[in-house]
mmCIF file of the N, C-alpha and C atoms, coordinates in Angstrom:
data_MODEL
# 
_entry.id   MODEL 
# 
loop_
_atom_site.group_PDB 
_atom_site.id 
_atom_site.type_symbol 
_atom_site.label_atom_id 
_atom_site.label_alt_id 
_atom_site.label_comp_id 
_atom_site.label_asym_id 
_atom_site.label_entity_id 
_atom_site.label_seq_id 
_atom_site.pdbx_PDB_ins_code 
_atom_site.Cartn_x 
_atom_site.Cartn_y 
_atom_site.Cartn_z 
_atom_site.occupancy 
_atom_site.B_iso_or_equiv 
_atom_site.pdbx_formal_charge 
_atom_site.auth_seq_id 
_atom_site.auth_comp_id 
_atom_site.auth_asym_id 
_atom_site.auth_atom_id 
_atom_site.pdbx_PDB_model_num 
ATOM 1   N N  . MET A 1 1  ? -91.485 34.532 -18.954 1.00 0.00 ? 1  MET A N  1 
ATOM 2   C CA . MET A 1 1  ? -91.549 35.203 -19.925 1.00 0.00 ? 1  MET A CA 1 
ATOM 3   C C  . MET A 1 1  ? -92.806 36.123 -19.963 1.00 0.00 ? 1  MET A C  1 
ATOM 4   N N  . SER A 1 2  ? -92.022 37.483 -20.453 1.00 0.00 ? 2  SER A N  1 
ATOM 5   C CA . SER A 1 2  ? -93.687 37.787 -20.667 1.00 0.00 ? 2  SER A CA 1 
ATOM 6   C C  . SER A 1 2  ? -93.284 39.280 -21.669 1.00 0.00 ? 2  SER A C  1 
ATOM 7   N N  . PRO A 1 3  ? -93.954 39.608 -22.917 1.00 0.00 ? 3  PRO A N  1 
ATOM 8   C CA . PRO A 1 3  ? -93.472 40.510 -24.060 1.00 0.00 ? 3  PRO A CA 1 
ATOM 9   C C  . PRO A 1 3  ? -93.985 41.455 -23.631 1.00 0.00 ? 3  PRO A C  1 
ATOM 10  N N  . GLY A 1 4  ? -93.398 43.106 -24.380 1.00 0.00 ? 4  GLY A N  1 
ATOM 11  C CA . GLY A 1 4  ? -94.047 44.186 -23.800 1.00 0.00 ? 4  GLY A CA 1 
ATOM 12  C C  . GLY A 1 4  ? -93.573 44.967 -25.132 1.00 0.00 ? 4  GLY A C  1 
ATOM 13  N N  . ALA A 1 5  ? -94.556 46.041 -25.676 1.00 0.00 ? 5  ALA A N  1 
ATOM 14  C CA . ALA A 1 5  ? -93.925 47.094 -26.539 1.00 0.00 ? 5  ALA A CA 1 
ATOM 15  C C  . ALA A 1 5  ? -93.103 48.122 -25.975 1.00 0.00 ? 5  ALA A C  1 
ATOM 16  N N  . LEU A 1 6  ? -91.878 48.322 -26.969 1.00 0.00 ? 6  LEU A N  1 
ATOM 17  C CA . LEU A 1 6  ? -90.739 48.805 -26.525 1.00 0.00 ? 6  LEU A CA 1 
ATOM 18  C C  . LEU A 1 6  ? -90.827 50.064 -27.586 1.00 0.00 ? 6  LEU A C  1 
ATOM 19  N N  . ALA A 1 7  ? -91.892 50.608 -27.455 1.00 0.00 ? 7  ALA A N  1 
ATOM 20  C CA . ALA A 1 7  ? -92.059 52.240 -28.778 1.00 0.00 ? 7  ALA A CA 1 
ATOM 21  C C  . ALA A 1 7  ? -90.691 52.970 -28.980 1.00 0.00 ? 7  ALA A C  1 
ATOM 22  N N  . SER A 1 8  ? -90.238 52.933 -27.438 1.00 0.00 ? 8  SER A N  1 
ATOM 23  C CA . SER A 1 8  ? -89.287 54.471 -27.249 1.00 0.00 ? 8  SER A CA 1 
ATOM 24  C C  . SER A 1 8  ? -87.709 53.837 -27.964 1.00 0.00 ? 8  SER A C  1 
ATOM 25  N N  . VAL A 1 9  ? -87.531 52.390 -28.386 1.00 0.00 ? 9  VAL A N  1 
ATOM 26  C CA . VAL A 1 9  ? -86.602 52.286 -29.283 1.00 0.00 ? 9  VAL A CA 1 
ATOM 27  C C  . VAL A 1 9  ? -86.812 52.168 -30.731 1.00 0.00 ? 9  VAL A C  1 
ATOM 28  N N  . GLY A 1 10 ? -88.125 51.795 -30.823 1.00 0.00 ? 10 GLY A N  1 
ATOM 29  C CA . GLY A 1 10 ? -88.149 52.279 -32.351 1.00 0.00 ? 10 GLY A CA 1 
ATOM 30  C C  . GLY A 1 10 ? -89.855 51.322 -32.429 1.00 0.00 ? 10 GLY A C  1 
ATOM 31  N N  . PRO A 1 11 ? -90.363 51.561 -33.615 1.00 0.00 ? 11 PRO A N  1 
ATOM 32  C CA . PRO A 1 11 ? -91.870 51.685 -34.244 1.00 0.00 ? 11 PRO A CA 1 
ATOM 33  C C  . PRO A 1 11 ? -91.802 49.756 -34.170 1.00 0.00 ? 11 PRO A C  1 
ATOM 34  N N  . GLY A 1 12 ? -92.438 49.000 -33.455 1.00 0.00 ? 12 GLY A N  1 
ATOM 35  C CA . GLY A 1 12 ? -92.700 47.526 -33.746 1.00 0.00 ? 12 GLY A CA 1 
ATOM 36  C C  . GLY A 1 12 ? -91.810 46.649 -32.792 1.00 0.00 ? 12 GLY A C  1 
ATOM 37  N N  . VAL A 1 13 ? -90.948 47.363 -32.201 1.00 0.00 ? 13 VAL A N  1 
ATOM 38  C CA . VAL A 1 13 ? -90.338 47.067 -31.680 1.00 0.00 ? 13 VAL A CA 1 
ATOM 39  C C  . VAL A 1 13 ? -90.774 46.408 -30.208 1.00 0.00 ? 13 VAL A C  1 
ATOM 40  N N  . ARG A 1 14 ? -90.300 45.027 -29.756 1.00 0.00 ? 14 ARG A N  1 
ATOM 41  C CA . ARG A 1 14 ? -91.002 44.672 -28.417 1.00 0.00 ? 14 ARG A CA 1 
ATOM 42  C C  . ARG A 1 14 ? -89.592 44.113 -27.936 1.00 0.00 ? 14 ARG A C  1 
ATOM 43  N N  . GLU A 1 15 ? -90.362 43.711 -26.449 1.00 0.00 ? 15 GLU A N  1 
ATOM 44  C CA . GLU A 1 15 ? -89.244 43.485 -25.253 1.00 0.00 ? 15 GLU A CA 1 
ATOM 45  C C  . GLU A 1 15 ? -89.688 41.785 -25.074 1.00 0.00 ? 15 GLU A C  1 
ATOM 46  N N  . ILE A 1 16 ? -88.533 40.771 -24.877 1.00 0.00 ? 16 ILE A N  1 
ATOM 47  C CA . ILE A 1 16 ? -88.812 39.449 -24.444 1.00 0.00 ? 16 ILE A CA 1 
ATOM 48  C C  . ILE A 1 16 ? -88.086 39.728 -22.794 1.00 0.00 ? 16 ILE A C  1 
ATOM 49  N N  . ARG A 1 17 ? -89.063 39.500 -21.644 1.00 0.00 ? 17 ARG A N  1 
ATOM 50  C CA . ARG A 1 17 ? -88.332 39.500 -20.334 1.00 0.00 ? 17 ARG A CA 1 
ATOM 51  C C  . ARG A 1 17 ? -88.197 38.196 -19.838 1.00 0.00 ? 17 ARG A C  1 
ATOM 52  N N  . ILE A 1 18 ? -87.308 37.690 -19.194 1.00 0.00 ? 18 ILE A N  1 
ATOM 53  C CA . ILE A 1 18 ? -87.057 36.204 -18.571 1.00 0.00 ? 18 ILE A CA 1 
ATOM 54  C C  . ILE A 1 18 ? -86.583 36.752 -17.176 1.00 0.00 ? 18 ILE A C  1 
ATOM 55  N N  . HIS A 1 19 ? -87.218 36.024 -16.479 1.00 0.00 ? 19 HIS A N  1 
ATOM 56  C CA . HIS A 1 19 ? -86.780 36.149 -14.919 1.00 0.00 ? 19 HIS A CA 1 
ATOM 57  C C  . HIS A 1 19 ? -86.652 34.327 -14.303 1.00 0.00 ? 19 HIS A C  1 
ATOM 58  N N  . THR A 1 20 ? -85.442 34.500 -14.378 1.00 0.00 ? 20 THR A N  1 
ATOM 59  C CA . THR A 1 20 ? -84.499 33.042 -13.489 1.00 0.00 ? 20 THR A CA 1 
ATOM 60  C C  . THR A 1 20 ? -83.869 33.392 -12.556 1.00 0.00 ? 20 THR A C  1 
ATOM 61  N N  . GLU A 1 21 ? -82.933 33.018 -12.131 1.00 0.00 ? 21 GLU A N  1 
ATOM 62  C CA . GLU A 1 21 ? -81.913 33.031 -11.452 1.00 0.00 ? 21 GLU A CA 1 
ATOM 63  C C  . GLU A 1 21 ? -81.750 34.775 -11.361 1.00 0.00 ? 21 GLU A C  1 
ATOM 64  N N  . GLY A 1 22 ? -81.492 35.443 -12.591 1.00 0.00 ? 22 GLY A N  1 
ATOM 65  C CA . GLY A 1 22 ? -81.298 36.709 -12.927 1.00 0.00 ? 22 GLY A CA 1 
ATOM 66  C C  . GLY A 1 22 ? -82.387 37.111 -13.720 1.00 0.00 ? 22 GLY A C  1 
ATOM 67  N N  . ALA A 1 23 ? -82.449 38.178 -14.021 1.00 0.00 ? 23 ALA A N  1 
ATOM 68  C CA . ALA A 1 23 ? -83.229 39.210 -15.017 1.00 0.00 ? 23 ALA A CA 1 
ATOM 69  C C  . ALA A 1 23 ? -82.322 39.173 -16.275 1.00 0.00 ? 23 ALA A C  1 
ATOM 70  N N  . TYR A 1 24 ? -83.191 39.037 -17.970 1.00 0.00 ? 24 TYR A N  1 
ATOM 71  C CA . TYR A 1 24 ? -82.925 38.944 -18.934 1.00 0.00 ? 24 TYR A CA 1 
ATOM 72  C C  . TYR A 1 24 ? -84.166 39.932 -19.927 1.00 0.00 ? 24 TYR A C  1 
ATOM 73  N N  . ARG A 1 25 ? -83.218 40.451 -20.858 1.00 0.00 ? 25 ARG A N  1 
ATOM 74  C CA . ARG A 1 25 ? -83.908 41.582 -21.680 1.00 0.00 ? 25 ARG A CA 1 
ATOM 75  C C  . ARG A 1 25 ? -83.541 41.163 -23.183 1.00 0.00 ? 25 ARG A C  1 
ATOM 76  N N  . VAL A 1 26 ? -84.635 40.846 -24.008 1.00 0.00 ? 26 VAL A N  1 
ATOM 77  C CA . VAL A 1 26 ? -84.084 40.685 -25.330 1.00 0.00 ? 26 VAL A CA 1 
ATOM 78  C C  . VAL A 1 26 ? -85.197 41.907 -26.158 1.00 0.00 ? 26 VAL A C  1 
ATOM 79  N N  . PHE A 1 27 ? -84.350 42.788 -26.988 1.00 0.00 ? 27 PHE A N  1 
ATOM 80  C CA . PHE A 1 27 ? -85.588 43.574 -27.637 1.00 0.00 ? 27 PHE A CA 1 
ATOM 81  C C  . PHE A 1 27 ? -85.471 43.239 -29.206 1.00 0.00 ? 27 PHE A C  1 
ATOM 82  N N  . TYR A 1 28 ? -86.775 42.852 -29.559 1.00 0.00 ? 28 TYR A N  1 
ATOM 83  C CA . TYR A 1 28 ? -86.711 42.731 -31.231 1.00 0.00 ? 28 TYR A CA 1 
ATOM 84  C C  . TYR A 1 28 ? -87.355 43.052 -31.847 1.00 0.00 ? 28 TYR A C  1 
ATOM 85  N N  . VAL A 1 29 ? -87.807 42.932 -33.213 1.00 0.00 ? 29 VAL A N  1 
ATOM 86  C CA . VAL A 1 29 ? -88.523 43.290 -34.064 1.00 0.00 ? 29 VAL A CA 1 
ATOM 87  C C  . VAL A 1 29 ? -89.444 42.203 -34.961 1.00 0.00 ? 29 VAL A C  1 
ATOM 88  N N  . ALA A 1 30 ? -90.844 42.142 -35.136 1.00 0.00 ? 30 ALA A N  1 
ATOM 89  C CA . ALA A 1 30 ? -90.980 41.003 -35.780 1.00 0.00 ? 30 ALA A CA 1 
ATOM 90  C C  . ALA A 1 30 ? -92.053 41.594 -37.048 1.00 0.00 ? 30 ALA A C  1 
ATOM 91  N N  . ALA A 1 31 ? -91.764 42.915 -37.280 1.00 0.00 ? 31 ALA A N  1 
ATOM 92  C CA . ALA A 1 31 ? -92.673 43.728 -38.095 1.00 0.00 ? 31 ALA A CA 1 
ATOM 93  C C  . ALA A 1 31 ? -92.665 43.664 -39.378 1.00 0.00 ? 31 ALA A C  1 
ATOM 94  N N  . PHE A 1 32 ? -91.602 42.895 -40.073 1.00 0.00 ? 32 PHE A N  1 
ATOM 95  C CA . PHE A 1 32 ? -91.400 42.821 -41.555 1.00 0.00 ? 32 PHE A CA 1 
ATOM 96  C C  . PHE A 1 32 ? -91.259 41.299 -41.574 1.00 0.00 ? 32 PHE A C  1 
ATOM 97  N N  . GLU A 1 33 ? -91.803 40.741 -42.663 1.00 0.00 ? 33 GLU A N  1 
ATOM 98  C CA . GLU A 1 33 ? -92.237 39.440 -43.047 1.00 0.00 ? 33 GLU A CA 1 
ATOM 99  C C  . GLU A 1 33 ? -91.253 38.654 -43.108 1.00 0.00 ? 33 GLU A C  1 
ATOM 100 N N  . GLU A 1 34 ? -90.073 39.081 -44.024 1.00 0.00 ? 34 GLU A N  1 
ATOM 101 C CA . GLU A 1 34 ? -88.968 38.279 -43.955 1.00 0.00 ? 34 GLU A CA 1 
ATOM 102 C C  . GLU A 1 34 ? -88.229 37.247 -42.669 1.00 0.00 ? 34 GLU A C  1 
ATOM 103 N N  . ALA A 1 35 ? -88.353 38.176 -41.410 1.00 0.00 ? 35 ALA A N  1 
ATOM 104 C CA . ALA A 1 35 ? -87.716 37.759 -40.406 1.00 0.00 ? 35 ALA A CA 1 
ATOM 105 C C  . ALA A 1 35 ? -87.849 38.577 -39.205 1.00 0.00 ? 35 ALA A C  1 
ATOM 106 N N  . ILE A 1 36 ? -87.706 37.916 -38.213 1.00 0.00 ? 36 ILE A N  1 
ATOM 107 C CA . ILE A 1 36 ? -87.359 38.416 -37.007 1.00 0.00 ? 36 ILE A CA 1 
ATOM 108 C C  . ILE A 1 36 ? -86.257 38.743 -36.631 1.00 0.00 ? 36 ILE A C  1 
ATOM 109 N N  . TYR A 1 37 ? -85.950 39.946 -36.078 1.00 0.00 ? 37 TYR A N  1 
ATOM 110 C CA . TYR A 1 37 ? -84.689 40.733 -36.332 1.00 0.00 ? 37 TYR A CA 1 
ATOM 111 C C  . TYR A 1 37 ? -84.554 40.783 -34.401 1.00 0.00 ? 37 TYR A C  1 
ATOM 112 N N  . VAL A 1 38 ? -83.430 40.176 -34.011 1.00 0.00 ? 38 VAL A N  1 
ATOM 113 C CA . VAL A 1 38 ? -82.818 40.345 -32.583 1.00 0.00 ? 38 VAL A CA 1 
ATOM 114 C C  . VAL A 1 38 ? -82.138 41.709 -32.491 1.00 0.00 ? 38 VAL A C  1 
ATOM 115 N N  . LEU A 1 39 ? -82.644 42.861 -31.623 1.00 0.00 ? 39 LEU A N  1 
ATOM 116 C CA . LEU A 1 39 ? -81.645 43.906 -31.723 1.00 0.00 ? 39 LEU A CA 1 
ATOM 117 C C  . LEU A 1 39 ? -80.814 44.083 -30.571 1.00 0.00 ? 39 LEU A C  1 
ATOM 118 N N  . HIS A 1 40 ? -81.067 43.880 -29.206 1.00 0.00 ? 40 HIS A N  1 
ATOM 119 C CA . HIS A 1 40 ? -80.205 43.459 -28.459 1.00 0.00 ? 40 HIS A CA 1 
ATOM 120 C C  . HIS A 1 40 ? -80.367 42.580 -27.204 1.00 0.00 ? 40 HIS A C  1 
ATOM 121 N N  . ALA A 1 41 ? -79.992 42.055 -26.328 1.00 0.00 ? 41 ALA A N  1 
ATOM 122 C CA . ALA A 1 41 ? -80.051 40.807 -25.366 1.00 0.00 ? 41 ALA A CA 1 
ATOM 123 C C  . ALA A 1 41 ? -79.039 41.314 -24.302 1.00 0.00 ? 41 ALA A C  1 
ATOM 124 N N  . PHE A 1 42 ? -79.458 41.200 -23.155 1.00 0.00 ? 42 PHE A N  1 
ATOM 125 C CA . PHE A 1 42 ? -78.490 41.546 -22.186 1.00 0.00 ? 42 PHE A CA 1 
ATOM 126 C C  . PHE A 1 42 ? -78.812 41.069 -20.751 1.00 0.00 ? 42 PHE A C  1 
ATOM 127 N N  . GLU A 1 43 ? -78.345 41.034 -19.713 1.00 0.00 ? 43 GLU A N  1 
ATOM 128 C CA . GLU A 1 43 ? -78.268 40.882 -18.695 1.00 0.00 ? 43 GLU A CA 1 
ATOM 129 C C  . GLU A 1 43 ? -79.112 41.875 -17.760 1.00 0.00 ? 43 GLU A C  1 
ATOM 130 N N  . LYS A 1 44 ? -80.062 42.190 -16.877 1.00 0.00 ? 44 LYS A N  1 
ATOM 131 C CA . LYS A 1 44 ? -80.254 43.087 -16.209 1.00 0.00 ? 44 LYS A CA 1 
ATOM 132 C C  . LYS A 1 44 ? -79.937 43.427 -14.955 1.00 0.00 ? 44 LYS A C  1 
ATOM 133 N N  . LYS A 1 45 ? -79.542 44.144 -14.029 1.00 0.00 ? 45 LYS A N  1 
ATOM 134 C CA . LYS A 1 45 ? -79.245 43.891 -12.882 1.00 0.00 ? 45 LYS A CA 1 
ATOM 135 C C  . LYS A 1 45 ? -79.739 44.835 -12.249 1.00 0.00 ? 45 LYS A C  1 
ATOM 136 N N  . THR A 1 46 ? -80.622 46.148 -12.503 1.00 0.00 ? 46 THR A N  1 
ATOM 137 C CA . THR A 1 46 ? -81.267 47.026 -11.881 1.00 0.00 ? 46 THR A CA 1 
ATOM 138 C C  . THR A 1 46 ? -82.850 46.915 -12.327 1.00 0.00 ? 46 THR A C  1 
ATOM 139 N N  . ARG A 1 47 ? -83.670 47.491 -11.592 1.00 0.00 ? 47 ARG A N  1 
ATOM 140 C CA . ARG A 1 47 ? -84.899 47.535 -11.532 1.00 0.00 ? 47 ARG A CA 1 
ATOM 141 C C  . ARG A 1 47 ? -85.283 48.329 -13.325 1.00 0.00 ? 47 ARG A C  1 
ATOM 142 N N  . LYS A 1 48 ? -84.221 49.488 -13.300 1.00 0.00 ? 48 LYS A N  1 
ATOM 143 C CA . LYS A 1 48 ? -84.830 50.449 -14.262 1.00 0.00 ? 48 LYS A CA 1 
ATOM 144 C C  . LYS A 1 48 ? -84.046 49.954 -15.750 1.00 0.00 ? 48 LYS A C  1 
ATOM 145 N N  . THR A 1 49 ? -84.301 49.990 -16.419 1.00 0.00 ? 49 THR A N  1 
ATOM 146 C CA . THR A 1 49 ? -83.171 49.410 -18.055 1.00 0.00 ? 49 THR A CA 1 
ATOM 147 C C  . THR A 1 49 ? -82.435 50.527 -18.481 1.00 0.00 ? 49 THR A C  1 
ATOM 148 N N  . ALA A 1 50 ? -81.344 50.307 -18.405 1.00 0.00 ? 50 ALA A N  1 
ATOM 149 C CA . ALA A 1 50 ? -80.328 51.491 -18.497 1.00 0.00 ? 50 ALA A CA 1 
ATOM 150 C C  . ALA A 1 50 ? -80.374 52.290 -20.071 1.00 0.00 ? 50 ALA A C  1 
ATOM 151 N N  . ALA A 1 51 ? -80.000 53.672 -19.748 1.00 0.00 ? 51 ALA A N  1 
ATOM 152 C CA . ALA A 1 51 ? -80.189 54.389 -21.204 1.00 0.00 ? 51 ALA A CA 1 
ATOM 153 C C  . ALA A 1 51 ? -79.629 53.755 -22.244 1.00 0.00 ? 51 ALA A C  1 
ATOM 154 N N  . ARG A 1 52 ? -78.411 53.178 -21.925 1.00 0.00 ? 52 ARG A N  1 
ATOM 155 C CA . ARG A 1 52 ? -77.436 52.454 -22.741 1.00 0.00 ? 52 ARG A CA 1 
ATOM 156 C C  . ARG A 1 52 ? -77.849 51.127 -23.747 1.00 0.00 ? 52 ARG A C  1 
ATOM 157 N N  . HIS A 1 53 ? -78.820 50.550 -22.789 1.00 0.00 ? 53 HIS A N  1 
ATOM 158 C CA . HIS A 1 53 ? -79.039 49.321 -23.772 1.00 0.00 ? 53 HIS A CA 1 
ATOM 159 C C  . HIS A 1 53 ? -80.181 49.902 -24.666 1.00 0.00 ? 53 HIS A C  1 
ATOM 160 N N  . LEU A 1 54 ? -81.139 51.005 -23.788 1.00 0.00 ? 54 LEU A N  1 
ATOM 161 C CA . LEU A 1 54 ? -82.234 51.459 -24.997 1.00 0.00 ? 54 LEU A CA 1 
ATOM 162 C C  . LEU A 1 54 ? -81.152 51.949 -26.213 1.00 0.00 ? 54 LEU A C  1 
ATOM 163 N N  . GLU A 1 55 ? -80.200 52.984 -25.932 1.00 0.00 ? 55 GLU A N  1 
ATOM 164 C CA . GLU A 1 55 ? -79.648 53.589 -27.288 1.00 0.00 ? 55 GLU A CA 1 
ATOM 165 C C  . GLU A 1 55 ? -79.035 52.178 -28.459 1.00 0.00 ? 55 GLU A C  1 
ATOM 166 N N  . ILE A 1 56 ? -78.583 51.151 -27.791 1.00 0.00 ? 56 ILE A N  1 
ATOM 167 C CA . ILE A 1 56 ? -78.114 50.603 -28.461 1.00 0.00 ? 56 ILE A CA 1 
ATOM 168 C C  . ILE A 1 56 ? -79.443 49.628 -29.264 1.00 0.00 ? 56 ILE A C  1 
ATOM 169 N N  . GLY A 1 57 ? -80.143 49.571 -28.343 1.00 0.00 ? 57 GLY A N  1 
ATOM 170 C CA . GLY A 1 57 ? -81.334 48.974 -29.596 1.00 0.00 ? 57 GLY A CA 1 
ATOM 171 C C  . GLY A 1 57 ? -81.619 49.943 -30.481 1.00 0.00 ? 57 GLY A C  1 
ATOM 172 N N  . ARG A 1 58 ? -81.974 51.245 -29.904 1.00 0.00 ? 58 ARG A N  1 
ATOM 173 C CA . ARG A 1 58 ? -81.984 52.094 -30.873 1.00 0.00 ? 58 ARG A CA 1 
ATOM 174 C C  . ARG A 1 58 ? -81.376 52.637 -31.992 1.00 0.00 ? 58 ARG A C  1 
ATOM 175 N N  . GLN A 1 59 ? -79.768 52.490 -32.019 1.00 0.00 ? 59 GLN A N  1 
ATOM 176 C CA . GLN A 1 59 ? -79.232 52.735 -33.014 1.00 0.00 ? 59 GLN A CA 1 
ATOM 177 C C  . GLN A 1 59 ? -78.997 51.364 -34.147 1.00 0.00 ? 59 GLN A C  1 
ATOM 178 N N  . ARG A 1 60 ? -79.253 50.091 -33.440 1.00 0.00 ? 60 ARG A N  1 
ATOM 179 C CA . ARG A 1 60 ? -79.371 48.607 -34.363 1.00 0.00 ? 60 ARG A CA 1 
ATOM 180 C C  . ARG A 1 60 ? -80.755 49.110 -34.821 1.00 0.00 ? 60 ARG A C  1 
ATOM 181 N N  . PHE A 1 61 ? -81.571 49.328 -34.532 1.00 0.00 ? 61 PHE A N  1 
ATOM 182 C CA . PHE A 1 61 ? -83.375 49.446 -34.936 1.00 0.00 ? 61 PHE A CA 1 
ATOM 183 C C  . PHE A 1 61 ? -82.674 50.646 -36.618 1.00 0.00 ? 61 PHE A C  1 
ATOM 184 N N  . ARG A 1 62 ? -82.401 51.494 -36.346 1.00 0.00 ? 62 ARG A N  1 
ATOM 185 C CA . ARG A 1 62 ? -81.803 52.785 -37.277 1.00 0.00 ? 62 ARG A CA 1 
ATOM 186 C C  . ARG A 1 62 ? -81.300 51.824 -38.384 1.00 0.00 ? 62 ARG A C  1 
ATOM 187 N N  . ALA A 1 63 ? -80.454 51.273 -37.790 1.00 0.00 ? 63 ALA A N  1 
ATOM 188 C CA . ALA A 1 63 ? -79.383 50.461 -38.865 1.00 0.00 ? 63 ALA A CA 1 
ATOM 189 C C  . ALA A 1 63 ? -80.032 49.270 -39.654 1.00 0.00 ? 63 ALA A C  1 
ATOM 190 N N  . LEU A 1 64 ? -81.241 48.618 -39.345 1.00 0.00 ? 64 LEU A N  1 
ATOM 191 C CA . LEU A 1 64 ? -81.950 47.812 -39.726 1.00 0.00 ? 64 LEU A CA 1 
ATOM 192 C C  . LEU A 1 64 ? -83.146 48.181 -40.690 1.00 0.00 ? 64 LEU A C  1 
ATOM 193 N N  . VAL A 1 65 ? -83.446 49.674 -40.173 1.00 0.00 ? 65 VAL A N  1 
ATOM 194 C CA . VAL A 1 65 ? -84.205 50.087 -41.513 1.00 0.00 ? 65 VAL A CA 1 
ATOM 195 C C  . VAL A 1 65 ? -83.769 50.572 -42.617 1.00 0.00 ? 65 VAL A C  1 
ATOM 196 N N  . GLN A 1 66 ? -81.984 51.249 -42.214 1.00 0.00 ? 66 GLN A N  1 
ATOM 197 C CA . GLN A 1 66 ? -81.419 51.975 -43.529 1.00 0.00 ? 66 GLN A CA 1 
ATOM 198 C C  . GLN A 1 66 ? -81.095 50.186 -44.258 1.00 0.00 ? 66 GLN A C  1 
ATOM 199 N N  . MET A 1 67 ? -80.782 49.369 -43.758 1.00 0.00 ? 67 MET A N  1 
ATOM 200 C CA . MET A 1 67 ? -80.164 48.397 -44.543 1.00 0.00 ? 67 MET A CA 1 
ATOM 201 C C  . MET A 1 67 ? -81.222 47.808 -45.340 1.00 0.00 ? 67 MET A C  1 
ATOM 202 N N  . ARG A 1 68 ? -82.722 47.712 -44.882 1.00 0.00 ? 68 ARG A N  1 
ATOM 203 C CA . ARG A 1 68 ? -83.734 47.031 -45.812 1.00 0.00 ? 68 ARG A CA 1 
ATOM 204 C C  . ARG A 1 68 ? -84.029 48.174 -46.867 1.00 0.00 ? 68 ARG A C  1 
ATOM 205 N N  . GLN A 1 69 ? -83.880 49.471 -46.598 1.00 0.00 ? 69 GLN A N  1 
ATOM 206 C CA . GLN A 1 69 ? -84.286 50.695 -47.731 1.00 0.00 ? 69 GLN A CA 1 
ATOM 207 C C  . GLN A 1 69 ? -83.329 50.283 -48.628 1.00 0.00 ? 69 GLN A C  1 
ATOM 208 N N  . HIS A 1 70 ? -81.865 49.924 -48.211 1.00 0.00 ? 70 HIS A N  1 
ATOM 209 C CA . HIS A 1 70 ? -80.432 49.841 -49.420 1.00 0.00 ? 70 HIS A CA 1 
ATOM 210 C C  . HIS A 1 70 ? -81.018 49.173 -50.283 1.00 0.00 ? 70 HIS A C  1 
ATOM 211 N N  . GLU A 1 71 ? -81.336 47.763 -49.662 1.00 0.00 ? 71 GLU A N  1 
ATOM 212 C CA . GLU A 1 71 ? -81.935 46.249 -50.091 1.00 0.00 ? 71 GLU A CA 1 
ATOM 213 C C  . GLU A 1 71 ? -82.914 46.749 -51.016 1.00 0.00 ? 71 GLU A C  1 
ATOM 214 N N  . LYS A 1 72 ? -83.821 47.291 -50.713 1.00 0.00 ? 72 LYS A N  1 
ATOM 215 C CA . LYS A 1 72 ? -85.172 47.607 -51.444 1.00 0.00 ? 72 LYS A CA 1 
ATOM 216 C C  . LYS A 1 72 ? -85.111 48.466 -53.208 1.00 0.00 ? 72 LYS A C  1 
ATOM 217 N N  . LYS A 1 73 ? -83.715 49.106 -52.413 1.00 0.00 ? 73 LYS A N  1 
ATOM 218 C CA . LYS A 1 73 ? -83.585 50.114 -53.452 1.00 0.00 ? 73 LYS A CA 1 
ATOM 219 C C  . LYS A 1 73 ? -82.706 49.155 -54.746 1.00 0.00 ? 73 LYS A C  1 
ATOM 220 N N  . ARG A 1 74 ? -81.378 48.494 -54.207 1.00 0.00 ? 74 ARG A N  1 
ATOM 221 C CA . ARG A 1 74 ? -81.209 47.617 -54.965 1.00 0.00 ? 74 ARG A CA 1 
ATOM 222 C C  . ARG A 1 74 ? -81.814 46.373 -55.440 1.00 0.00 ? 74 ARG A C  1 
ATOM 223 N N  . ASN A 1 75 ? -83.094 46.157 -55.188 1.00 0.00 ? 75 ASN A N  1 
ATOM 224 C CA . ASN A 1 75 ? -83.800 45.173 -55.771 1.00 0.00 ? 75 ASN A CA 1 
ATOM 225 C C  . ASN A 1 75 ? -85.034 45.553 -56.923 1.00 0.00 ? 75 ASN A C  1 
ATOM 226 N N  . ARG A 1 76 ? -85.035 47.044 -57.100 1.00 0.00 ? 76 ARG A N  1 
ATOM 227 C CA . ARG A 1 76 ? -85.974 47.542 -58.033 1.00 0.00 ? 76 ARG A CA 1 
ATOM 228 C C  . ARG A 1 76 ? -85.359 47.393 -59.564 1.00 0.00 ? 76 ARG A C  1 
# 
């Protein structure tokens, strides 16, 4: 396994690469004190990460940020 930064998805997003019989990727963000959020996990079948996987990660990151902002406002 090897972790790496994935700024193209969002600030603080990291990637874990798992190489076994196949190749797997997990996008996560651990920049928030309350939890580590897994944004997307998938089996990788080519050398390059498909644009659709990056977009799924971006959409989920944006949704996470919006959810946290909503919770912050609600708790004021």
